[in-house]
C-alpha positions as CSV (number, residue, x, y, z in Angstrom):
1,M,-10.9,-36.9,3.3
2,N,-9.5,-33.8,1.5
3,F,-9.2,-30.9,3.8
4,G,-7.8,-28.6,1.1
5,L,-9.3,-26.3,-1.5
6,S,-10.8,-27.8,-4.7
7,D,-9.2,-27.1,-8.1
8,D,-12.0,-24.7,-8.9
9,Q,-11.4,-22.8,-5.7
10,K,-7.7,-22.6,-6.4
11,L,-8.3,-21.4,-9.9
12,F,-10.8,-18.8,-8.8
13,R,-8.4,-17.4,-6.2
14,Q,-5.5,-17.3,-8.7
15,T,-7.7,-15.6,-11.3
16,L,-8.9,-12.9,-8.8
17,R,-5.3,-12.2,-7.6
18,R,-4.1,-11.7,-11.2
19,F,-7.1,-9.5,-11.9
20,L,-6.4,-7.3,-8.9
21,E,-2.7,-7.1,-9.6
22,E,-3.5,-5.7,-13.0
23,R,-6.6,-3.6,-12.2
24,C,-5.9,-2.5,-8.6
25,P,-2.2,-2.1,-7.9
26,P,-1.2,0.1,-4.9
27,G,-1.1,3.2,-7.1
28,R,-4.7,2.7,-8.1
29,V,-5.6,1.9,-4.5
30,R,-4.2,5.3,-3.5
31,A,-6.1,7.1,-6.3
32,I,-9.4,5.5,-5.3
33,M,-9.1,6.1,-1.6
34,E,-8.1,9.8,-2.2
35,S,-11.1,10.4,-4.5
36,D,-14.3,12.1,-3.3
37,T,-16.3,8.8,-3.1
38,G,-13.6,6.3,-2.3
39,H,-15.4,3.9,-4.7
40,D,-14.4,3.0,-8.3
41,R,-17.6,2.1,-10.2
42,A,-15.7,0.5,-13.1
43,L,-13.7,-1.7,-10.7
44,W,-16.9,-2.7,-8.9
45,E,-18.7,-3.6,-12.2
46,S,-15.6,-5.7,-13.2
47,L,-15.8,-7.6,-9.9
48,A,-19.5,-8.2,-10.6
49,A,-18.6,-9.5,-14.1
50,L,-16.1,-11.9,-12.5
51,G,-18.9,-13.2,-10.3
52,V,-17.4,-12.0,-7.0
53,L,-20.5,-10.0,-5.9
54,G,-22.9,-12.9,-6.6
55,L,-21.0,-15.8,-5.2
56,T,-23.4,-16.8,-2.4
57,I,-26.5,-15.5,-4.2
58,P,-28.7,-18.5,-5.4
59,A,-28.6,-19.2,-9.1
60,E,-32.3,-18.4,-9.5
61,H,-31.4,-14.8,-8.5
62,G,-28.5,-14.5,-10.9
63,G,-25.6,-15.7,-8.6
64,S,-23.4,-18.7,-8.4
65,G,-25.0,-20.3,-5.3
66,V,-21.8,-21.4,-3.7
67,E,-20.9,-21.5,0.0
68,L,-19.4,-18.9,2.3
69,L,-15.9,-20.4,1.9
70,D,-15.7,-19.2,-1.7
71,F,-16.9,-15.8,-0.7
72,A,-14.3,-15.7,2.0
73,L,-11.6,-16.7,-0.5
74,A,-12.6,-13.6,-2.5
75,A,-12.4,-11.5,0.7
76,E,-8.9,-12.8,1.3
77,E,-7.7,-11.7,-2.2
78,L,-9.4,-8.3,-1.8
79,G,-7.5,-8.0,1.5
80,Y,-4.2,-9.0,-0.1
81,A,-4.6,-6.2,-2.7
82,A,-6.0,-3.7,-0.1
83,T,-8.9,-3.3,-2.5
84,P,-10.9,-0.1,-1.7
85,G,-14.6,0.0,-1.8
86,P,-17.9,-1.1,-0.2
87,F,-17.3,-4.9,-0.2
88,F,-18.0,-5.5,3.5
89,G,-21.2,-3.6,3.7
90,Q,-22.5,-5.2,0.5
91,A,-21.4,-8.7,1.6
92,L,-23.2,-8.5,5.0
93,A,-26.3,-7.1,3.4
94,T,-26.2,-9.9,0.8
95,S,-25.8,-12.5,3.5
96,A,-28.7,-11.1,5.4
97,L,-31.0,-11.2,2.3
98,V,-29.9,-14.7,1.4
99,E,-30.5,-16.0,4.9
100,S,-33.9,-14.2,5.3
101,R,-37.3,-15.6,4.4
102,D,-38.3,-12.5,2.4
103,D,-38.8,-13.8,-1.1
104,D,-40.1,-10.4,-2.4
105,E,-36.9,-8.5,-1.3
106,K,-34.7,-11.3,-2.6
107,R,-36.3,-11.0,-6.0
108,R,-36.0,-7.3,-6.0
109,W,-32.4,-6.9,-4.8
110,L,-30.3,-10.0,-5.3
111,P,-30.2,-10.1,-9.1
112,R,-29.2,-6.4,-9.1
113,I,-26.5,-7.0,-6.5
114,A,-25.0,-9.9,-8.5
115,A,-25.0,-7.7,-11.6
116,G,-23.3,-4.8,-9.8
117,E,-26.3,-2.6,-10.5
118,A,-27.4,-2.0,-6.9
119,L,-25.3,-1.2,-3.8
120,L,-26.7,-2.2,-0.4
121,T,-25.1,-1.8,3.0
122,I,-25.9,-2.7,6.6
123,A,-26.2,-0.7,9.7
124,L,-25.3,-2.8,12.7
125,G,-23.0,-1.1,15.2
126,E,-24.1,1.6,17.7
127,E,-22.4,4.1,20.0
128,G,-19.8,2.5,22.3
129,A,-18.9,0.0,19.7
130,E,-22.0,-2.1,20.5
131,W,-22.5,-5.0,18.1
132,R,-24.7,-7.4,20.0
133,P,-28.3,-7.7,18.7
134,E,-29.7,-8.1,22.2
135,H,-28.2,-4.7,23.2
136,L,-29.5,-2.6,20.3
137,V,-31.0,0.8,21.1
138,T,-32.4,1.7,17.7
139,R,-36.1,0.9,17.8
140,L,-39.1,0.4,15.7
141,S,-42.4,2.2,16.3
142,G,-45.0,0.9,13.8
143,D,-43.2,1.1,10.4
144,R,-40.8,3.8,11.5
145,V,-37.2,3.4,12.7
146,S,-35.4,5.8,15.1
147,G,-31.9,5.7,16.4
148,S,-28.2,6.3,15.6
149,K,-25.9,3.7,13.9
150,S,-22.2,4.1,13.8
151,F,-19.7,2.4,11.4
152,V,-22.1,2.1,8.4
153,P,-20.0,1.3,5.3
154,Y,-20.6,3.6,2.3
155,A,-24.0,4.7,3.5
156,D,-24.0,7.8,1.3
157,Q,-23.8,5.7,-1.9
158,A,-26.1,2.8,-0.9
159,D,-29.4,2.3,-2.7
160,A,-30.8,0.8,0.5
161,I,-29.6,0.2,4.1
162,L,-30.5,-2.9,6.1
163,V,-30.9,-1.5,9.7
164,A,-30.6,-3.6,12.8
165,A,-33.2,-2.5,15.3
166,V,-35.5,-3.7,18.1
167,A,-39.2,-4.1,17.8
168,D,-41.7,-5.3,20.4
169,D,-41.0,-8.9,19.4
170,G,-37.2,-8.5,19.5
171,P,-34.3,-7.6,17.2
172,G,-34.4,-7.9,13.5
173,L,-33.6,-6.1,10.2
174,W,-35.5,-3.4,8.4
175,L,-34.9,-2.0,4.9
176,V,-34.6,1.8,4.4
177,E,-34.3,2.9,0.8
178,R,-32.3,5.8,-0.5
179,G,-34.2,9.1,-0.2
180,A,-36.3,8.1,2.8
181,T,-37.2,10.9,5.1
182,G,-35.5,11.4,8.4
183,V,-32.1,10.1,7.5
184,E,-29.0,12.1,8.4
185,M,-25.5,11.0,7.4
186,E,-22.1,12.1,8.8
187,P,-18.9,10.8,7.3
188,L,-16.4,9.5,9.9
189,R,-12.7,10.2,10.0
190,V,-11.2,6.7,10.1
191,V,-7.6,5.4,9.9
192,D,-8.3,3.1,6.9
193,Q,-9.0,5.3,3.9
194,T,-9.7,2.3,1.7
195,R,-13.1,1.8,3.4
196,R,-15.5,4.6,4.2
197,L,-17.7,4.7,7.2
198,H,-20.6,6.9,8.2
199,R,-22.7,7.6,11.3
200,V,-26.3,7.4,10.2
201,T,-29.2,8.8,12.3
202,F,-32.8,7.8,11.7
203,R,-35.7,9.9,12.9
204,D,-39.1,8.3,12.3
205,T,-37.7,6.9,9.0
206,P,-40.1,4.7,7.0
207,A,-38.8,1.1,7.0
208,R,-39.9,-2.3,5.7
209,P,-39.4,-5.3,7.8
210,L,-37.2,-8.1,6.4
211,A,-39.1,-11.4,7.0
212,G,-36.9,-13.7,9.1
213,G,-34.9,-10.7,10.1
214,A,-33.8,-12.0,13.6
215,T,-32.1,-15.0,12.1
216,A,-30.8,-13.1,9.2
217,L,-29.2,-10.5,11.5
218,R,-27.3,-13.1,13.5
219,R,-26.2,-15.0,10.4
220,A,-25.0,-11.8,8.8
221,L,-22.9,-11.1,11.8
222,D,-21.3,-14.6,11.6
223,A,-20.7,-14.3,7.9
224,G,-19.1,-10.8,8.5
225,A,-16.8,-12.2,11.2
226,V,-15.5,-14.9,8.8
227,L,-15.1,-12.4,5.9
228,V,-13.1,-10.0,8.1
229,A,-10.9,-12.9,9.3
230,A,-10.3,-13.8,5.6
231,D,-9.4,-10.2,4.8
232,A,-7.0,-10.2,7.7
233,C,-5.3,-13.3,6.5
234,G,-4.9,-11.9,3.0
235,G,-3.5,-8.6,4.4
236,S,-1.1,-10.5,6.7
237,R,0.2,-12.5,3.7
238,R,0.8,-9.4,1.7
239,C,2.7,-7.7,4.5
240,L,5.0,-10.8,4.8
241,D,5.5,-11.0,1.0
242,M,6.5,-7.3,1.0
243,T,8.8,-7.7,3.9
244,V,10.6,-10.8,2.5
245,A,11.1,-9.0,-0.8
246,Y,12.5,-5.9,1.1
247,A,14.8,-8.0,3.3
248,L,16.3,-9.7,0.2
249,Q,16.9,-6.4,-1.5
250,R,18.0,-4.1,1.5
251,E,21.7,-4.4,2.2
252,Q,23.5,-3.7,5.5
253,F,27.2,-4.4,6.2
254,G,27.6,-5.6,2.7
255,Q,24.9,-8.2,2.6
256,P,21.1,-8.4,2.4
257,I,19.4,-8.1,5.8
258,A,17.6,-11.4,5.1
259,A,20.9,-13.1,5.9
260,F,20.7,-11.9,9.5
261,Q,19.5,-14.5,11.9
262,A,17.3,-12.1,13.9
263,V,15.4,-11.1,10.7
264,K,15.0,-14.7,9.4
265,H,13.7,-15.9,12.8
266,Q,11.2,-13.1,13.2
267,L,9.8,-13.7,9.7
268,A,9.8,-17.5,10.2
269,N,7.9,-17.1,13.5
270,L,5.2,-15.0,11.8
271,V,4.8,-17.5,9.0
272,C,4.5,-20.3,11.5
273,E,1.6,-18.4,13.2
274,L,-0.2,-17.5,9.9
275,E,-0.1,-20.9,8.2
276,P,-2.3,-22.8,10.7
277,A,-4.5,-19.7,11.3
278,E,-5.7,-20.0,7.7
279,S,-7.3,-23.3,8.4
280,L,-9.2,-21.7,11.3
281,W,-11.2,-19.3,9.0
282,W,-11.6,-22.0,6.4
283,Y,-13.3,-24.2,9.0
284,A,-15.4,-21.3,10.3
285,A,-16.6,-20.7,6.7
286,H,-17.3,-24.4,6.4
287,A,-19.2,-24.5,9.7
288,F,-21.3,-21.5,8.6
289,D,-23.0,-23.6,5.9
290,R,-22.5,-27.2,7.1
291,I,-22.4,-27.1,11.0
292,R,-24.8,-24.3,11.6
293,D,-25.3,-25.0,15.3
294,Q,-21.5,-24.3,15.8
295,S,-21.0,-21.6,13.3
296,E,-21.4,-18.6,15.7
297,R,-18.6,-19.9,18.0
298,H,-16.2,-20.7,15.1
299,A,-16.8,-17.3,13.5
300,A,-16.0,-15.6,16.7
301,L,-12.8,-17.6,17.2
302,A,-11.6,-16.8,13.6
303,K,-12.4,-13.1,13.9
304,A,-10.5,-12.9,17.2
305,L,-7.4,-14.8,16.2
306,L,-6.9,-13.6,12.7
307,C,-7.4,-9.9,13.5
308,D,-5.0,-10.1,16.5
309,L,-2.5,-11.8,14.2
310,Y,-2.9,-9.3,11.4
311,D,-2.2,-6.5,13.9
312,R,1.0,-8.3,15.1
313,V,2.2,-9.2,11.6
314,V,1.8,-5.7,10.2
315,R,3.5,-4.1,13.2
316,E,6.5,-6.4,13.1
317,C,6.8,-6.1,9.3
318,T,6.7,-2.3,9.6
319,E,9.6,-2.5,12.1
320,L,11.6,-4.8,9.9
321,H,11.4,-2.2,7.1
322,G,13.0,0.4,9.4
323,G,12.3,4.1,8.8
324,I,10.8,3.7,5.3
325,G,8.1,1.5,6.7
326,F,6.6,4.4,8.6
327,T,6.4,6.8,5.6
328,W,3.3,7.8,3.6
329,E,5.1,7.2,0.3
330,Y,5.8,3.5,1.1
331,D,2.7,1.3,0.5
332,L,3.0,-0.8,3.7
333,H,0.9,1.7,5.6
334,L,-2.1,0.8,3.5
335,W,-2.2,-2.6,5.2
336,F,-1.3,-1.2,8.6
337,R,-4.5,0.9,8.4
338,R,-6.6,-1.9,7.2
339,A,-5.5,-4.0,10.2
340,V,-6.8,-1.3,12.4
341,F,-10.2,-1.4,10.6
342,D,-10.4,-5.2,10.8
343,R,-9.6,-5.2,14.5
344,G,-12.5,-3.0,15.4
345,F,-15.2,-3.7,12.8
346,L,-17.8,-6.1,14.2
347,G,-16.1,-6.1,17.6
348,E,-12.6,-6.3,19.1
349,A,-10.8,-9.6,19.6
350,A,-11.5,-9.6,23.4
351,F,-15.3,-9.3,22.7
352,H,-15.2,-12.3,20.3
353,R,-13.1,-14.4,22.6
354,E,-15.6,-13.8,25.4
355,R,-18.5,-14.7,23.0
356,A,-16.7,-17.9,22.0
357,A,-16.2,-18.9,25.7
358,V,-19.8,-18.2,26.5
359,L,-21.0,-20.2,23.5
360,A,-18.7,-23.1,24.5
361,G,-20.3,-23.1,28.0
362,W,-17.2,-22.0,29.8
């Protein structure tokens, strides 16, 4: 049995990396993240043209209809390049729509998402970094939603928001379109400037229920955990690549610091941790589509381990750069900040380790 990537998956990953190296180098990342919107429409449309935005969308709705692993490979490369923009919010909203039973909303939104013509996001987290569907406070009264949602990606630019809320029959997802009444948005000041977040308050806002929303909500959370883990893996690889290149170039006592045993061992230890961790999120992505009854636990494990590892990798790589690693002018801080975002978005590592233990029956 082949446990590696297919030739098509390898080619896709290589193609996307070359594209991002050309179209989104660190200088372009800085320009986008310092812009008013934090979003480059031309870059977004190019990602759509490459098929990135429609990877998991069924072919009948204009996508490729592939599995989550391919989508996560794209997330890994976006993380490697520190690509700014609304990918996570859109990816979770796309996963929720695909997993729902709402054929009308699928026909309306999925073709436009795949083509890069519509931007959707999802409102999950609430005050106190609460991500569990069973603890949601945002509620439905008739066809109106009320509550406050924190950490909503690019809410100000979304054509629609999928809102996680609780009705009389339990949690689910409701769709709120741009321009709906009773919506207030507040931009949040966050460490990672490559990904914008908003606090969104709904006050008796008109909302349409997403059929099969309870299942779609949980599946979107699992998909999101895998995608964040993949982003963390890509970011970790980029930090290591930058640090190896720096260690080979930076001289001390007449020789490159890469010749020093302490530096070599520290980098080797990080590589030895990262290489096997990659297979963890690969398997979590595989389980999402092929072992659905175990997908929630594997997604939680991947999110916890990869985000913890990203945090450790970027900190040690920053230290190995010495003083320059802490400066605004040096690009390493872009990934340092993304590691902070990945650690907190959808829940901290301790939260997901606890989930995994409960799901395993411990």
